[in-house]
C-alpha positions in Angstrom: 0.0 2.8 -4.6 -1.7 5.1 -7.1 -0.4 3.0 -10.0 -1.7 0.0 -8.3 -5.1 1.5 -7.8 -5.3 2.3 -11.5 -4.1 -1.1 -12.2 -6.8 -2.8 -9.9 -9.7 -0.8 -11.7 -8.4 -1.8 -15.0 -7.9 -5.5 -14.3 -11.4 -5.5 -13.1 -12.6 -4.0 -16.4 -13.5 -0.7 -14.7 -13.1 2.6 -16.7 -12.3 4.7 -13.6 -10.4 4.3 -10.3 -12.1 5.7 -7.1 -11.2 5.9 -3.5 -12.2 2.2 -3.1 -9.5 1.1 -5.5 -7.0 3.4 -3.5 -8.2 1.6 -0.3 -7.4 -1.8 -1.7 -4.0 -0.5 -2.8 -3.3 0.7 0.6 -4.3 -2.6 2.0 -2.0 -4.4 -0.5 0.9 -2.4 0.7 0.9 -4.4 4.0 4.1 -3.1 5.5 2.8 0.5 5.5 1.5 2.1 8.5 -1.7 2.9 6.7 -2.3 -0.7 5.8 -1.7 -1.8 9.4 -4.0 1.0 10.6 -6.7 -0.7 8.5 -5.9 -4.1 9.4 -6.2 -3.4 13.0 -9.7 -2.2 12.4 -10.3 -5.7 10.8 -10.5 -4.2 7.2 -9.4 -6.8 4.9 -8.7 -7.2 1.0 -11.7 -9.7 0.5 -14.4 -7.2 1.7 -13.0 -4.4 -0.3 -12.7 -6.7 -3.4 -16.3 -7.7 -3.0 -17.6 -4.1 -3.1 -15.3 -3.2 -6.0 -16.8 -6.2 -8.0 -20.2 -5.1 -7.3 -19.4 -1.8 -9.1 -19.3 -3.8 -12.3 -17.0 -3.6 -15.2 -16.7 -4.2 -19.0 -15.4 -7.8 -18.5 -12.1 -7.1 -20.1 -9.0 -5.5 -18.8 -8.1 -2.0 -19.7 -5.1 0.3 -19.1 -6.0 3.3 -17.0 -3.9 6.5 -16.6 -4.0 9.1 -13.9 -6.7 11.0 -15.7 -8.9 8.1 -15.2 -9.3 8.9 -11.3 -12.9 9.7 -10.3 -13.2 13.2 -8.9 -13.6 11.9 -5.3 -10.3 10.2 -5.8 -8.7 13.5 -7.1 -10.0 15.4 -4.2 -8.6 12.8 -1.7 -5.3 13.0 -3.4 -5.3 16.8 -3.3 -6.1 16.7 0.4 -3.3 14.1 0.9 -0.8 16.3 -0.7 -1.9 19.1 1.7 -1.7 16.9 4.6 1.9 15.9 3.7 3.0 19.5 3.3 1.4 20.2 6.8 3.6 17.3 8.1 6.6 19.0 6.5 7.0 16.1 3.9 7.8 16.6 0.4 5.2 13.9 -0.8 2.0 12.2 0.3 2.4 8.8 1.8 -0.4 6.2 2.1 -1.3 7.6 5.7 -2.1 10.9 4.2 -4.3 9.5 1.6 -6.0 7.4 4.2 -6.5 10.5 6.5 -8.1 12.3 3.3 -10.4 9.4 2.8 -11.5 9.1 6.4 -12.1 13.0 6.6 -14.5 12.9 3.5 -17.6 11.0 4.7 -19.1 11.4 1.2 -16.5 9.4 -0.7 -17.1 5.8 -1.5 -14.2 4.3 0.7 -15.2 6.3 3.6 -18.9 5.2 3.5 -17.7 1.6 3.2 -15.5 2.0 6.3 -18.2 3.4 8.3 -20.6 0.6 7.2 -17.9 -1.9 8.5 -17.8 -0.2 11.9 -15.0 2.4 11.6 -15.8 5.5 13.6 -14.6 8.0 10.9 -13.9 11.0 13.2 -11.9 9.1 15.8 -10.0 7.1 13.0 -9.2 10.3 11.1 -7.7 11.9 14.3 -5.7 8.7 15.0 -4.6 8.6 11.4 -3.4 12.4 11.5 -1.3 11.5 14.4 0.2 8.5 12.5 0.8 10.7 9.4 2.7 13.3 11.3 -0.1 16.0 10.6 -1.4 18.6 13.2 -4.1 17.1 15.5 -6.5 19.6 17.1 -7.9 18.9 20.6 -11.3 17.0 20.5 -14.1 19.2 21.6 
């Protein structure tokens, strides 16, 4: 999924990959629980692609490496790893990454999801259950 996010950004001529690219990579893994979670909320590839295209690019493909992730993406990936460890898993799955995105209302993908009608708090709690992470009672 992470390599796919980097490839998406590079193919679009963008020099860095962010949470929007990760969101599209999650959607393209349509057999994953995270992809089905997004699809159930009517989040689809074309709307994410449209937003990514609006970010612009250099009009030529480039090859990106993991050091080309934006800070917001690195933050989401760090929190995804913590979420995976909390769920007693050795590595983060797309569900853990999606939880990290949903729990950071300041990141690009989270803002897009909110604009598209996803209630971030409720979605984050449901995603935590999906990913096997501890869910605190809603207060």
